[in-house]
All heavy atoms as an XYZ file, in Angstrom:
733
protein
N      -5.571     10.808    -11.586
C      -5.023      9.633    -12.127
C      -4.898      8.546    -10.980
O      -4.605      8.897     -9.961
C      -3.670      9.940    -12.860
C      -3.060      8.764    -13.367
S      -1.424      9.143    -14.066
C      -1.886      9.622    -15.682
N      -5.175      7.387    -11.497
C      -5.126      6.208    -10.605
C      -3.740      5.685    -10.581
O      -3.102      5.520    -11.654
C      -6.179      5.167    -10.906
C      -7.628      5.523    -10.560
C      -8.573      4.405    -11.185
C      -7.775      5.632     -9.055
N      -3.233      5.085     -9.345
C      -2.074      4.446     -9.291
C      -2.266      3.172     -8.499
O      -3.110      3.099     -7.617
C      -0.928      5.333     -8.593
C      -0.708      6.566     -9.368
C      -1.366      7.741     -9.264
C       0.303      6.586    -10.243
C      -1.213      8.776     -9.934
C       0.637      7.683    -11.027
C      -0.172      8.862    -10.849
N      -1.391      2.195     -8.731
C      -1.396      0.892     -7.781
C       0.122      0.887     -7.302
O       1.018      1.153     -7.972
C      -1.721     -0.324     -8.673
C      -0.761     -0.598     -9.827
C      -1.910     -1.365     -7.846
N      -0.006      0.747     -5.992
C       1.326      0.368     -5.154
C       1.206     -0.949     -4.801
O       0.323     -1.589     -4.126
C       1.308      1.312     -3.984
N       2.375     -1.604     -5.074
C       2.614     -3.141     -4.571
C       3.803     -3.016     -3.863
O       4.933     -2.816     -4.338
C       2.656     -4.037     -5.671
C       2.535     -5.525     -5.225
C       1.326     -6.018     -4.559
C       3.650     -6.266     -5.168
C       1.286     -7.297     -4.108
C       3.561     -7.552     -4.588
C       2.310     -7.999     -4.153
O       2.274     -9.319     -3.551
N       3.741     -3.434     -2.457
C       4.806     -3.415     -1.540
C       4.972     -4.857     -1.061
O       4.069     -5.390     -0.570
C       4.476     -2.480     -0.479
S       4.002     -0.735     -0.991
N       6.223     -5.207     -1.043
C       6.534     -6.550     -0.603
C       7.363     -6.392      0.814
O       8.342     -5.677      0.821
C       7.500     -7.346     -1.542
C       7.901     -8.829     -1.075
C       6.578     -7.497     -2.975
N       6.870     -7.114      1.758
C       7.536     -7.017      3.143
C       8.869     -7.819      3.092
O       9.094     -8.813      2.355
C       6.619     -7.671      4.184
C       5.353     -6.877      4.348
O       5.117     -5.875      3.847
O       4.491     -7.491      5.258
N       9.733     -7.285      3.886
C      11.000     -8.115      4.224
C      10.645     -9.319      4.981
O       9.703     -9.287      5.714
C      12.008     -7.083      5.067
C      12.552     -5.960      4.355
C      13.445     -5.209      5.258
C      13.851     -3.956      4.536
N      14.534     -3.096      5.552
N      11.427    -10.314      4.720
C      11.165    -11.698      5.475
C      11.357    -11.356      6.979
O      12.200    -10.568      7.441
C      12.168    -12.711      5.045
C      11.805    -13.221      3.742
C      12.619    -14.475      3.491
O      12.845    -15.303      4.344
O      13.192    -14.610      2.294
N      10.499    -12.143      7.719
C      10.525    -12.008      9.234
C      10.402    -10.579      9.798
O      11.135    -10.253     10.845
C      11.929    -12.567      9.781
C      12.175    -13.885      9.330
O      11.346    -14.835      9.367
N      13.439    -14.160      8.728
N       9.505     -9.887      9.127
C       9.123     -8.495      9.609
C       7.689     -8.392      9.930
O       7.087     -7.331     10.133
C       9.533     -7.504      8.548
C      10.973     -7.063      8.620
N      12.039     -7.860      8.317
C      11.542     -5.739      8.897
C      13.059     -7.127      8.514
N      12.857     -5.941      8.857
N       7.038     -9.576     10.229
C       5.633     -9.497     10.651
C       5.451     -8.567     11.879
O       4.336     -7.806     11.926
C       5.085    -10.836     10.808
C       3.596    -10.957     11.191
C       2.703    -10.261     10.133
C       3.146    -12.406     11.334
N       6.307     -8.678     12.842
C       6.143     -7.874     14.082
C       6.254     -6.372     13.751
O       5.493     -5.587     14.322
C       7.275     -8.269     15.014
C       7.114     -7.647     16.368
C       8.263     -8.106     17.432
O       8.430     -9.287     17.456
O       8.706     -7.172     18.068
N       7.150     -6.028     12.825
C       7.132     -4.527     12.419
C       5.747     -4.098     11.812
O       5.230     -3.122     12.030
C       8.266     -4.334     11.467
C       8.228     -2.882     10.820
C       9.668     -4.615     12.012
N       5.244     -4.982     11.008
C       4.015     -4.651     10.318
C       2.854     -4.550     11.447
O       2.141     -3.495     11.346
C       3.539     -5.819      9.305
C       2.123     -5.764      8.810
C       1.732     -6.794      7.828
N       2.425     -6.400      6.429
C       1.720     -5.583      5.581
N       0.488     -5.139      5.867
N       2.354     -5.416      4.452
N       2.772     -5.475     12.335
C       1.683     -5.429     13.209
C       1.932     -4.168     14.257
O       0.880     -3.634     14.663
C       1.706     -6.804     14.087
C       1.543     -7.949     13.182
S       0.135     -7.739     11.885
C      -1.317     -7.724     12.897
N       3.121     -3.912     14.692
C       3.414     -2.804     15.534
C       3.080     -1.503     14.801
O       2.538     -0.547     15.503
C       4.816     -2.808     16.005
C       5.155     -3.830     16.991
C       6.658     -3.892     17.410
O       7.395     -3.058     16.775
O       7.056     -4.734     18.290
N       3.199     -1.409     13.568
C       3.052     -0.141     12.742
C       1.674     -0.063     12.249
O       1.358      1.123     11.704
C       4.104     -0.071     11.675
O       5.372     -0.500     12.179
C       4.272      1.315     11.078
N       0.844     -1.078     12.290
C      -0.491     -1.122     11.539
C      -1.346     -0.008     11.973
O      -1.897      0.611     11.154
C      -1.032     -2.495     11.808
C      -2.355     -2.710     10.987
C      -2.912     -4.009     11.102
N      -3.990     -4.318     10.114
C      -5.197     -4.163     10.473
N      -5.567     -3.852     11.740
N      -6.197     -4.387      9.665
N      -1.437      0.341     13.300
C      -2.402      1.481     13.625
C      -2.017      2.833     12.906
O      -2.809      3.517     12.527
C      -2.216      1.554     15.148
C      -1.981      0.112     15.571
C      -1.000     -0.338     14.436
N      -0.738      3.095     12.935
C      -0.231      4.302     12.257
C      -0.457      4.290     10.743
O      -0.813      5.292     10.150
C       1.261      4.590     12.648
C       1.490      4.902     14.146
O       0.650      5.357     14.659
O       2.748      4.736     14.542
N      -0.234      3.117     10.124
C      -0.405      2.872      8.683
C      -1.900      3.219      8.458
O      -2.224      3.963      7.575
C      -0.033      1.563      8.274
C      -0.581      1.098      7.012
N      -0.094      1.532      5.777
C      -1.577      0.239      6.666
C      -0.747      0.987      4.893
N      -1.710      0.215      5.343
N      -2.896      2.732      9.189
C      -4.246      2.805      8.894
C      -4.714      4.304      8.985
O      -5.514      4.784      8.276
C      -5.120      1.943      9.802
C      -4.921      0.481      9.498
C      -5.737     -0.407     10.467
C      -5.332      0.052      7.974
N      -4.189      4.945      9.992
C      -4.434      6.372     10.204
C      -3.864      7.204      9.055
O      -4.555      8.189      8.560
C      -3.835      7.012     11.469
C      -4.602      6.600     12.743
C      -6.004      7.098     12.764
O      -6.299      8.175     12.417
O      -6.964      6.232     12.958
N      -2.723      6.888      8.511
C      -2.078      7.454      7.407
C      -2.934      7.307      6.120
O      -3.146      8.216      5.358
C      -0.740      6.907      7.132
C       0.018      7.411      5.894
C       0.575      8.740      5.955
C       0.003      6.692      4.845
C       1.181      9.199      4.841
C       0.645      7.101      3.558
C       1.342      8.457      3.657
N      -3.564      6.223      5.929
C      -4.503      5.942      4.836
C      -5.680      6.772      4.833
O      -6.179      7.228      3.951
C      -4.933      4.268      4.834
C      -3.752      3.469      4.362
S      -3.212      3.576      2.697
C      -1.500      4.028      3.047
N      -6.182      6.964      6.188
C      -7.388      7.856      6.369
C      -7.142      9.250      5.924
O      -8.088      9.917      5.420
C      -7.882      7.885      7.808
C      -8.512      6.447      8.200
C      -8.886      6.727      9.667
C      -9.397      5.348     10.232
N      -9.713      5.446     11.689
N      -5.945      9.723      5.984
C      -5.650     11.208      5.643
C      -5.778     11.403      4.189
O      -6.356     12.512      3.762
C      -4.133     11.514      6.043
C      -3.936     11.499      7.464
C      -3.759     12.759      5.394
C      -2.523     11.479      7.920
N      -5.651     10.259      3.304
C      -5.790     10.445      1.837
C      -7.284     10.436      1.546
O      -7.705     10.835      0.426
C      -5.140      9.347      1.298
C      -4.859      9.537     -0.205
C      -3.666     10.318     -0.398
C      -3.248     10.161     -2.035
N      -2.336     11.260     -2.353
N      -8.197     10.087      2.420
C      -9.632     10.185      2.326
C     -10.080      9.283      1.002
O      -9.544      8.183      0.923
N     -10.957      9.793      0.332
C     -11.678      9.143     -0.786
C     -10.636      8.794     -1.902
O     -11.037      8.112     -2.879
C     -12.818      9.921     -1.330
C     -14.020      9.895     -0.331
O     -14.018      9.133      0.566
O     -14.846     10.903     -0.429
N      -9.408      9.414     -1.843
C      -8.515      9.116     -2.864
C      -7.923      7.653     -2.810
O      -7.595      7.182     -3.803
C      -7.211     10.166     -2.744
N      -8.053      7.048     -1.622
C      -7.714      5.625     -1.525
C      -8.906      4.908     -1.913
O      -9.944      4.893     -1.283
C      -7.248      5.277     -0.143
C      -7.008      3.786      0.021
C      -5.996      6.095      0.267
N      -8.843      4.195     -3.094
C      -9.998      3.381     -3.621
C     -10.132      2.116     -3.005
O     -11.151      1.648     -2.828
C      -9.902      3.220     -5.137
C      -9.800      4.723     -5.855
C     -10.909      5.561     -5.498
C     -10.869      6.942     -5.968
N     -11.878      7.862     -5.642
N      -8.990      1.365     -2.848
C      -9.038      0.068     -2.228
C      -7.597     -0.305     -1.821
O      -6.627      0.256     -2.444
C      -9.734     -1.033     -2.929
C      -9.083     -1.390     -4.352
C      -8.185     -2.402     -4.180
C     -10.248     -1.844     -5.264
N      -7.526     -1.132     -0.808
C      -6.199     -1.537     -0.359
C      -6.338     -2.679      0.537
O      -7.218     -2.927      1.301
N      -5.176     -3.289      0.871
C      -5.081     -4.474      1.826
C      -3.846     -5.138      1.806
O      -3.057     -4.976      0.799
N      -3.635     -6.094      2.678
C      -2.497     -6.853      2.664
C      -2.458     -8.022      1.588
O      -3.486     -8.694      1.275
C      -2.428     -7.532      4.108
C      -3.872     -7.650      4.444
C      -4.620     -6.445      3.795
N      -1.328     -8.215      1.014
C      -1.108     -9.448      0.175
C      -0.825    -10.489      1.180
O      -0.156    -10.250      2.165
C       0.124     -9.282     -0.719
N      -1.314    -11.776      0.994
C      -1.150    -12.820      1.856
C      -0.314    -14.000      1.416
O      -0.206    -14.282      0.211
C      -2.525    -13.328      2.126
C      -3.517    -12.353      2.748
C      -4.926    -12.871      2.897
C      -3.163    -11.764      4.040
N       0.324    -14.656      2.430
C       1.123    -15.886      1.979
C       0.151    -16.937      1.567
O      -1.041    -16.810      1.632
C       1.848    -16.260      3.327
N       0.727    -17.984      1.220
C      -0.085    -19.187      0.688
C      -1.052    -19.750      1.695
O      -2.099    -20.382      1.353
C       0.808    -20.290      0.248
C       1.640    -19.929     -1.043
O       1.355    -18.980     -1.638
O       2.657    -20.695     -1.356
N      -0.807    -19.518      2.915
C      -1.750    -19.895      4.018
C      -3.052    -19.092      4.074
O      -3.973    -19.469      4.716
C      -1.074    -19.959      5.372
C      -0.766    -18.570      5.929
O      -1.116    -17.562      5.397
O       0.037    -18.442      7.025
N      -3.070    -18.038      3.225
C      -4.238    -17.165      3.249
C      -4.450    -16.296      4.318
O      -5.602    -15.622      4.539
N      -3.512    -16.228      5.253
C      -3.710    -15.463      6.584
C      -2.493    -14.489      6.822
O      -2.697    -13.389      7.364
C      -3.931    -16.398      7.702
C      -5.137    -17.184      7.643
C      -5.313    -18.077      8.784
O      -4.774    -17.839      9.922
O      -6.141    -19.086      8.726
N      -1.325    -14.995      6.559
C      -0.074    -14.184      7.032
C       0.162    -13.001      6.030
O       0.439    -13.351      4.804
C       1.101    -15.012      7.095
O       0.814    -16.196      7.891
C       2.346    -14.335      7.566
N       0.086    -11.842      6.416
C       0.470    -10.665      5.559
C       1.959    -10.704      5.111
O       2.777    -11.065      5.936
C       0.258     -9.444      6.470
C      -0.564     -9.845      7.581
C      -0.224    -11.300      7.752
N       2.116    -10.489      3.801
C       3.449    -10.488      3.176
C       3.727     -9.303      2.407
O       4.788     -9.189      1.737
C       3.750    -11.849      2.416
C       2.798    -11.859      1.334
C       3.760    -13.031      3.364
C       2.995    -12.948      0.297
N       2.760     -8.431      2.318
C       2.899     -7.161      1.597
C       1.595     -6.347      1.628
O       0.710     -6.589      2.358
N       1.669     -5.335      0.833
C       0.471     -4.416      0.609
C       0.121     -4.189     -0.829
O       1.054     -4.003     -1.594
C       0.715     -3.188      1.462
O       1.044     -3.414      2.753
N      -1.116     -3.876     -1.081
C      -1.580     -3.455     -2.488
C      -2.628     -2.361     -2.183
O      -3.483     -2.517     -1.455
C      -2.147     -4.556     -3.175
C      -2.238     -4.286     -4.731
S      -3.711     -3.261     -5.347
C      -4.994     -4.134     -4.571
N      -2.358     -1.137     -2.859
C      -3.190     -0.050     -2.744
C      -3.415      0.483     -4.046
O      -2.562      0.755     -4.815
C      -2.553      1.039     -1.764
C      -2.233      0.443     -0.361
C      -3.658      2.151     -1.568
C      -1.092      1.298      0.308
N      -4.724      0.813     -4.368
C      -5.099      1.614     -5.438
C      -5.550      2.933     -5.037
O      -6.514      2.989     -4.192
C      -6.143      0.918     -6.423
C      -5.620     -0.478     -6.899
C      -6.723      1.829     -7.437
C      -6.596     -1.289     -7.636
N      -4.996      4.104     -5.543
C      -5.299      5.348     -4.963
C      -5.172      6.426     -6.233
O      -4.571      6.203     -7.166
C      -4.380      5.633     -3.952
C      -2.919      5.747     -4.293
C      -2.301      7.005     -4.454
C      -2.206      4.567     -4.240
C      -0.927      7.019     -4.800
C      -0.815      4.599     -4.476
C      -0.162      5.865     -4.786
N      -5.719      7.548     -5.996
C      -5.675      8.667     -6.889
C      -4.585      9.723     -6.368
O      -4.381      9.880     -5.191
C      -6.945      9.423     -6.869
C      -7.975      8.850     -7.696
C      -9.270      9.682     -7.802
O      -9.631     10.271     -6.740
O      -9.874      9.768     -8.934
N      -3.780     10.276     -7.329
C      -2.846     11.342     -6.964
C      -2.672     12.079     -8.318
O      -3.287     11.790     -9.322
C      -1.497     10.773     -6.500
C      -0.960     11.517     -5.465
O      -1.008     12.855     -5.637
O      -0.425     11.102     -4.408
N      -1.906     13.255     -8.197
C      -1.788     14.102     -9.332
C      -0.858     13.556    -10.434
O      -1.156     13.804    -11.611
C      -1.292     15.462     -8.761
O      -0.121     15.243     -8.066
C      -2.341     16.172     -7.983
N       0.226     12.911    -10.047
C       1.086     12.410    -11.006
C       2.016     11.386    -10.303
O       1.854     11.021     -9.119
C       2.023     13.490    -11.589
C       2.817     14.306    -10.545
O       3.337     13.727     -9.519
O       2.845     15.532    -10.625
N       2.803     10.660    -11.002
C       3.599      9.534    -10.554
C       4.620      9.939     -9.504
O       4.691      9.218     -8.394
C       4.378      8.895    -11.776
C       5.148      7.697    -11.379
C       4.358      6.672    -10.767
C       5.889      7.025    -12.673
N       5.152     11.130     -9.538
C       6.166     11.717     -8.548
C       5.419     11.804     -7.306
O       5.943     11.424     -6.203
C       6.825     12.857     -9.158
N       4.247     12.428     -7.272
C       3.438     12.699     -6.170
C       3.037     11.306     -5.501
O       2.989     11.205     -4.272
C       2.278     13.539     -6.384
N       2.631     10.384     -6.297
C       2.220      8.981     -5.885
C       3.319      8.264     -5.084
O       3.132      7.727     -4.105
C       1.611      8.222     -7.063
N       4.322      8.415     -5.780
C       5.625      7.611     -5.108
C       6.144      8.444     -3.826
O       6.350      7.713     -2.840
C       6.706      7.613     -6.156
C       6.606      6.664     -7.200
C       7.688      6.562     -8.223
N       7.453      5.467     -9.154
C       7.972      5.362    -10.329
N       8.867      6.320    -10.734
N       7.729      4.415    -11.164
N       5.934      9.613     -3.852
C       6.295     10.447     -2.514
C       5.423     10.061     -1.427
O       5.678     10.012     -0.373
C       6.373     11.970     -2.859
N       4.055      9.972     -1.721
C       3.078      9.718     -0.844
C       3.254      8.275     -0.315
O       3.258      8.065      1.011
C       1.644      9.813     -1.339
C       0.555      9.327     -0.317
C       0.305     10.149      0.789
C      -0.161      8.315     -0.256
N      -0.747      9.646      1.486
C      -1.065      8.454      0.820
C      -0.373      7.139     -1.028
C      -1.953      7.430      1.187
C      -1.315      6.166     -0.643
C      -2.135      6.356      0.538
N       3.572      7.303     -1.058
C       3.850      5.880     -0.450
C       5.164      5.933      0.400
O       5.097      5.252      1.406
C       3.923      4.961     -1.701
C       2.551      4.656     -2.313
C       4.508      3.587     -1.219
C       1.559      3.995     -1.446
N       6.093      6.721      0.001
C       7.397      6.796      0.809
C       7.102      7.301      2.153
O       7.753      7.086      3.077
C       8.412      7.615      0.078
N       6.031      8.021      2.407
C       5.663      8.727      3.620
C       4.811      7.677      4.539
O       4.576      7.910      5.668
C       4.924      9.959      3.520
C       5.764     11.044      2.986
C       6.836     11.316      3.894
O       6.805     11.472      5.105
O       7.946     11.428      3.441
N       4.386      6.564      3.954
C       3.589      5.565      4.776
C       4.402      5.120      5.930
O       5.575      4.821      5.819
C       3.293      4.382      3.861
C       2.315      3.393      4.356
O       2.462      3.092      5.694
O       1.594      2.689      3.672
N       3.759      4.961      7.084
C       4.561      4.574      8.272
C       5.123      3.161      8.106
O       6.339      3.000      8.625
C       3.372      4.540      9.470
C       2.657      5.600      8.983
C       2.453      5.488      7.565
N       4.618      2.251      7.342
C       5.196      0.991      7.024
C       6.605      1.201      6.291
O       7.550      0.575      6.642
C       4.381      0.192      6.011
C       3.168     -0.546      6.752
C       2.243     -1.102      5.990
C       3.054     -0.791      8.156
C       1.100     -1.814      6.478
C       1.968     -1.404      8.737
C       1.038     -1.991      7.852
O       0.029     -2.730      8.421
N       6.554      2.019      5.418
C       7.797      2.350      4.556
C       8.801      2.988      5.536
O       9.962      2.605      5.497
C       7.580      3.283      3.397
N       8.432      4.024      6.264
C       9.318      4.655      7.310
C       9.892      3.637      8.272
O      11.027      3.876      8.754
C       8.706      5.795      7.918
C       8.448      6.956      6.928
C       7.979      8.236      7.572
C       8.076      9.444      6.796
N       8.023     10.669      7.528
N       9.104      2.736      8.652
C       9.539      1.579      9.565
C      10.569      0.590      8.939
O      11.032     -0.251      9.733
C       8.376      0.922     10.269
N      10.840      0.605      7.707
C      11.620     -0.295      7.044
C      11.035     -1.677      6.854
O      11.720     -2.580      6.544
N       9.652     -1.734      6.767
C       9.029     -2.866      6.511
C       9.141     -3.567      5.103
O       9.228     -4.785      4.873
C       7.512     -2.757      6.718
C       6.603     -3.888      6.409
C       6.838     -5.123      7.362
C       5.065     -3.516      6.585
N       9.275     -2.670      4.089
C       9.156     -3.160      2.697
C      10.647     -3.503      2.238
O      11.607     -2.845      2.275
C       8.627     -2.100      1.805
C       7.180     -1.809      2.215
C       6.773     -0.422      2.217
C       6.250     -2.735      2.538
C       5.549     -0.136      2.571
C       4.943     -2.408      2.900
C       4.607     -1.061      2.908
N      10.645     -4.648      1.500
C      11.716     -5.174      0.730
C      11.730     -4.490     -0.652
O      12.823     -4.040     -1.116
C      11.670     -6.619      0.539
C      12.584     -7.188     -0.564
C      12.348     -8.725     -0.743
O      12.303     -9.458      0.249
N      12.166     -8.993     -2.027
N      10.639     -4.259     -1.234
C      10.401     -3.592     -2.449
C       9.047     -2.800     -2.567
O       8.114     -3.208     -1.993
C      10.572     -4.563     -3.678
O       9.556     -5.422     -3.712
N       9.164     -1.688     -3.306
C       7.904     -1.003     -3.563
C       7.819     -0.627     -5.090
O       8.746     -0.138     -5.626
C       7.858      0.313     -2.721
C       6.673      1.162     -3.116
C       7.913      0.043     -1.264
N       6.694     -0.905     -5.659
C       6.425     -0.582     -7.067
C       5.223      0.218     -7.122
O       4.125     -0.101     -6.568
C       6.189     -1.790     -7.836
O       7.282     -2.665     -7.818
C       6.017     -1.523     -9.430
N       5.212      1.526     -7.699
C       4.054      2.323     -7.857
C       4.023      2.646     -9.326
O       5.083      3.163     -9.971
C       4.276      3.719     -7.038
C       3.043      4.561     -7.282
C       4.463      3.481     -5.562
N       2.887      2.380     -9.947
C       2.686      2.601    -11.382
C       1.356      3.223    -11.622
O       0.412      2.913    -10.873
C       2.835      1.251    -12.194
O       1.883      0.290    -11.741
C       4.306      0.643    -12.111
N       1.150      3.938    -12.807
C      -0.194      4.374    -13.235
C      -1.002      3.111    -13.430
O      -0.487      2.058    -13.829
C      -0.022      5.177    -14.428
C       1.473      5.562    -14.403
C       2.254      4.543    -13.711
N      -2.231      3.207    -13.284
C      -3.275      2.042    -13.301
C      -4.509      2.565    -13.995
O      -4.939      3.643    -13.771
C      -3.541      1.520    -11.995
C      -4.299      0.252    -12.120
C      -3.929     -0.960    -12.392
C      -5.719      0.123    -11.723
N      -5.000     -1.908    -12.317
C      -6.192     -1.093    -11.948
C      -6.684      1.135    -11.215
C      -7.443     -1.745    -11.717
C      -7.908      0.630    -10.983
C      -8.374     -0.701    -11.254
N      -5.093      1.773    -14.882
C      -6.345      2.051    -15.603
C      -7.356      1.097    -15.272
O      -7.152     -0.168    -15.599
C      -6.040      2.131    -16.962
C      -7.375      2.473    -17.869
C      -7.033      2.799    -19.255
C      -8.189      3.080    -20.186
N      -7.892      3.156    -21.526
N      -8.522      1.358    -14.854
C      -9.596      0.420    -14.573
C     -10.316      0.188    -15.908
O     -10.760      1.104    -16.539
C     -10.570      1.086    -13.581
C     -11.671      0.162    -13.247
N     -13.063      0.599    -13.526
C     -11.919     -1.040    -12.660
C     -13.817     -0.372    -13.144
N     -13.126     -1.353    -12.762
N     -10.392     -1.203    -16.216
C     -10.880     -1.613    -17.467
C     -12.087     -2.590    -17.280
O     -13.234     -2.408    -17.942
C      -9.951     -2.154    -18.402
C     -10.555     -2.793    -19.619
C      -8.847     -1.214    -18.744
N     -12.051     -3.568    -16.391
C     -13.118     -4.507    -16.208
C     -13.425     -4.562    -14.767
O     -12.783     -4.208    -13.902
C     -12.596     -5.887    -16.784
C     -12.344     -5.900    -18.248
C     -11.464     -6.473    -16.019
N     -14.660     -5.162    -14.565
C     -15.080     -5.410    -13.142
C     -15.901     -4.210    -12.596
O     -16.134     -3.195    -13.325
N     -16.289     -4.453    -11.407
C     -17.122     -3.300    -10.772
C     -16.316     -1.978    -10.673
O     -15.089     -2.020    -10.568
C     -17.468     -3.838     -9.317
C     -18.469     -4.897     -9.250
C     -19.771     -4.688     -9.533
O     -20.292     -3.589     -9.195
O     -20.487     -5.484     -9.993
N     -17.062     -0.959    -10.757
C     -16.351      0.366    -10.696
C     -15.909      0.679     -9.290
O     -16.409      0.065     -8.342
N     -14.987      1.423     -9.246
C     -14.377      1.847     -7.918
C     -15.147      2.952     -7.377
O     -14.883      3.644     -6.621
C     -12.884      2.168     -8.076
C     -11.952      0.980     -8.525
C     -10.517      1.561     -8.789
C     -11.920     -0.032     -7.542
């Protein structure tokens, strides 16, 4: 099943994001092909990261939420809020 995680960074936590980014990217690699796409949400300037969006496969909602909670970004206290919901691909290029 596919899930989408949308995570909003706390204000003034860009330094936390940048310091934790290498560990976050390694964590994403562990999930392998189950991570379909992901990247930072950006501020209005089109450059400054203000959150994260990830579409990934997992067994169920509880497992998906547990996996996101283990993300180094989450463990470093970067996120103000995290939403993980089931997601269905309907339009656009296939994943």
